[in-house]
C-alpha positions in Angstrom: 0.0 0.0 0.0 1.2 3.5 -0.8 2.2 5.8 1.9 -0.2 8.6 2.9 2.3 11.2 1.8 2.4 9.7 -1.7 -1.4 9.6 -1.9 -1.5 13.2 -0.7 1.1 14.3 -3.3 -0.9 12.5 -6.0 -4.2 14.1 -5.1 -2.5 17.5 -5.0 -1.0 17.0 -8.4 -4.4 16.0 -9.9 -6.2 18.8 -8.0 -3.7 21.4 -9.4 -4.5 20.3 -12.9 -8.3 20.0 -12.4 -8.8 23.4 -10.8 -7.3 25.4 -13.7 -9.8 26.9 -16.1 -9.7 25.5 -19.6 -7.2 22.6 -18.8 -9.8 19.8 -18.7 -11.3 21.1 -22.0 -7.9 21.3 -23.7 -6.9 17.8 -22.5 -10.3 16.4 -23.7 -10.0 18.1 -27.1 -6.5 16.8 -27.7 -7.7 13.3 -26.5 -10.4 13.5 -29.2 -7.7 13.8 -31.9 -7.5 17.6 -32.4 -3.7 18.2 -32.3 -3.1 21.4 -34.2 -3.2 24.7 -32.4 -6.0 26.1 -34.5 -7.9 22.8 -34.3 -7.8 23.0 -30.5 -8.7 26.7 -30.5 -11.6 26.0 -32.8 -13.1 23.3 -30.6 -13.3 25.4 -27.4 -15.8 28.3 -27.3 -14.6 31.5 -25.7 -10.9 30.4 -25.4 -8.6 33.1 -26.5 -5.3 32.7 -28.3 -3.4 34.2 -25.3 -5.0 31.8 -22.9 -4.5 28.8 -25.1 -0.8 29.7 -25.4 -0.5 29.9 -21.6 -2.3 26.6 -21.0 -0.3 24.7 -23.6 2.9 26.0 -22.1 1.7 24.9 -18.6 0.7 21.5 -19.9 4.1 21.1 -21.6 5.9 22.2 -18.4 3.8 19.8 -16.2 4.6 17.0 -18.7 0.9 16.3 -19.6 1.3 16.8 -23.3 4.2 16.6 -25.8 4.7 18.9 -28.8 5.7 16.9 -31.8 6.9 18.3 -35.1 8.2 15.9 -37.7 7.3 14.8 -41.2 4.6 12.4 -40.0 3.0 14.4 -37.1 2.8 17.9 -35.8 1.0 19.4 -32.9 0.1 18.6 -29.3 -0.3 15.0 -28.1 -1.2 13.5 -24.8 1.5 11.5 -23.2 0.8 8.7 -20.8 0.1 11.1 -17.9 -2.2 13.2 -20.2 -4.1 10.1 -21.3 -4.6 9.1 -17.6 -6.0 12.6 -16.9 -8.3 12.4 -19.9 -9.5 9.1 -18.6 -10.3 10.6 -15.2 -12.1 13.6 -16.8 -14.3 11.2 -18.8 -15.3 9.4 -15.5 -16.2 12.8 -13.9 -18.4 13.5 -16.9 -20.1 10.1 -16.6 -20.6 10.6 -12.9 -22.1 14.1 -13.5 -24.5 12.7 -16.1 -25.5 9.9 -13.8 -25.9 11.7 -10.5 -26.6 15.4 -11.2 -30.2 15.9 -11.9 -31.1 18.5 -14.5 
């Protein structure tokens, strides 16, 4: 079993990512296959260029996404950590749909 300190650090890391505006949306959009800057921007209503630049830099710094530019691929891609976060976000959406009455 993991130590309490490790669990606390893990929860803090996830919380830091979840609480930032636009981050879940950006991760979700990249996870849906939109990798180009303009593709990402076009999928999220009301997200400005400046804010997208800031959030992509933050996601790169936190090692959630990778920027790939070669002959075969270009754009932003979820790495293993980003894929795990996207999976968690999907569960939150499912739980919201299941338990939050409209």
